[in-house]
C-alpha positions as CSV (number, residue, x, y, z in Angstrom):
1,M,128.7,184.2,75.2
2,R,129.4,184.1,71.4
3,T,132.4,182.2,72.3
4,T,130.2,180.2,74.8
5,M,127.9,178.9,72.1
6,A,130.5,178.5,69.5
7,I,132.9,176.2,71.7
8,A,129.6,174.7,72.5
9,A,128.7,174.0,68.6
10,V,132.0,172.7,68.1
11,A,132.3,170.3,71.0
12,A,128.9,168.8,69.5
13,M,130.2,168.2,66.3
14,I,133.1,166.7,67.7
15,G,131.0,164.4,69.7
16,N,128.8,163.5,66.6
17,S,131.2,162.6,64.5
18,V,134.6,161.5,67.1
19,Y,133.0,159.8,69.7
20,A,129.9,157.9,68.7
21,E,128.6,155.5,71.0
22,D,125.0,154.4,72.4
23,V,124.7,157.2,75.3
24,E,121.6,154.6,76.3
25,M,123.7,152.2,77.5
26,R,126.3,154.6,79.4
27,T,126.4,154.0,82.8
28,H,127.6,156.3,86.2
29,P,130.3,155.6,88.6
30,F,128.8,155.8,92.5
31,E,130.7,159.0,93.0
32,E,128.5,160.5,90.5
33,C,125.0,159.0,92.6
34,L,126.7,161.2,95.3
35,E,127.7,164.1,93.5
36,A,124.0,164.3,92.0
37,G,122.8,164.2,95.5
38,E,124.9,166.8,96.9
39,F,123.3,168.9,93.8
40,I,120.1,168.0,94.9
41,R,120.3,168.8,98.4
42,N,122.1,172.2,97.3
43,A,118.8,173.0,95.3
44,A,116.7,172.1,98.8
45,L,119.2,175.0,100.3
46,S,118.0,177.4,97.7
47,R,114.4,176.5,98.3
48,D,115.0,177.3,101.7
49,S,116.7,180.6,101.2
50,G,114.0,181.8,98.7
51,I,114.5,180.5,95.2
52,T,111.0,179.4,93.9
53,R,110.6,176.5,91.7
54,E,110.1,178.4,89.0
55,Y,113.5,179.9,88.7
56,F,115.4,176.9,89.7
57,M,113.3,174.7,87.3
58,S,114.1,177.2,84.2
59,R,117.7,177.4,84.9
60,L,118.1,173.7,85.5
61,A,116.2,173.3,81.9
62,D,118.9,175.7,80.4
63,D,121.4,174.1,81.8
64,L,120.5,170.6,80.5
65,V,120.4,172.3,77.0
66,T,123.7,173.5,77.3
67,I,125.0,170.0,78.3
68,R,123.5,168.3,75.5
69,A,126.0,170.8,73.1
70,F,129.2,168.4,74.7
71,P,130.1,164.9,73.6
72,V,128.8,162.5,76.0
73,Q,132.6,161.7,77.8
74,L,133.0,165.5,78.8
75,R,129.5,165.5,80.5
76,W,129.0,165.4,84.2
77,F,126.0,162.8,85.3
78,V,123.4,163.6,82.6
79,Y,124.3,161.3,79.6
80,N,120.9,160.5,78.0
81,E,117.0,161.8,78.5
82,A,116.8,158.8,81.3
83,D,119.6,161.1,83.1
84,E,117.7,164.2,82.5
85,E,114.4,163.1,83.8
86,L,116.0,161.3,86.8
87,I,117.1,164.7,88.4
88,T,114.7,167.1,86.6
89,N,112.0,164.9,88.7
90,A,114.3,165.1,91.8
91,A,114.7,168.6,91.7
92,A,110.6,169.0,91.0
93,R,110.3,166.8,94.0
94,V,112.2,169.4,96.0
95,F,109.7,172.1,95.4
96,D,106.7,170.2,95.4
97,A,106.8,167.6,98.4
98,P,109.8,169.8,100.2
99,Q,111.5,167.7,103.0
100,P,115.1,168.4,104.9
101,P,117.7,168.8,102.2
102,R,119.5,166.1,103.4
103,R,116.4,163.7,103.2
104,H,116.3,164.7,99.5
105,E,119.6,164.1,99.4
106,I,119.6,160.7,100.5
107,E,116.2,159.9,98.7
108,F,118.1,160.9,95.3
109,V,121.4,158.7,95.9
110,D,118.8,155.8,97.2
111,Q,117.5,156.0,93.7
112,C,120.4,156.8,91.5
113,M,121.9,153.7,93.0
114,R,118.9,151.5,92.4
115,S,118.8,152.6,88.6
116,P,119.7,149.7,86.5
117,V,122.1,151.7,84.6
118,W,123.7,152.6,87.3
119,R,127.5,151.0,88.5
120,L,128.3,150.9,91.5
121,E,132.2,151.4,91.4
122,P,134.4,153.9,92.1
123,I,135.5,156.1,89.4
């Protein structure tokens, strides 16, 4: 555990000094919208298997803290606060307005592709 935290701290320092970029302008390839949609579908499958909202959202919040420790270029999907909000809100909807898992996935991908900070091109 300490090793993981040390690696995350070093990665954060590298990210802050070497990889300076405007993360607000960061865009996502289409493939990441699809992958994040799968994440949301899996959240719904977890819900259907008995995972509670509180547990899932707590784990997601912990994961987001960990992700922030890495340089933007090494992250998947969550590059800035807008990305965190998008995926967190979608995960909350899985529990607050339950639908079939595939429906949650489709709605997320649609929202992802409509967002102005996303690029619709393959990586």
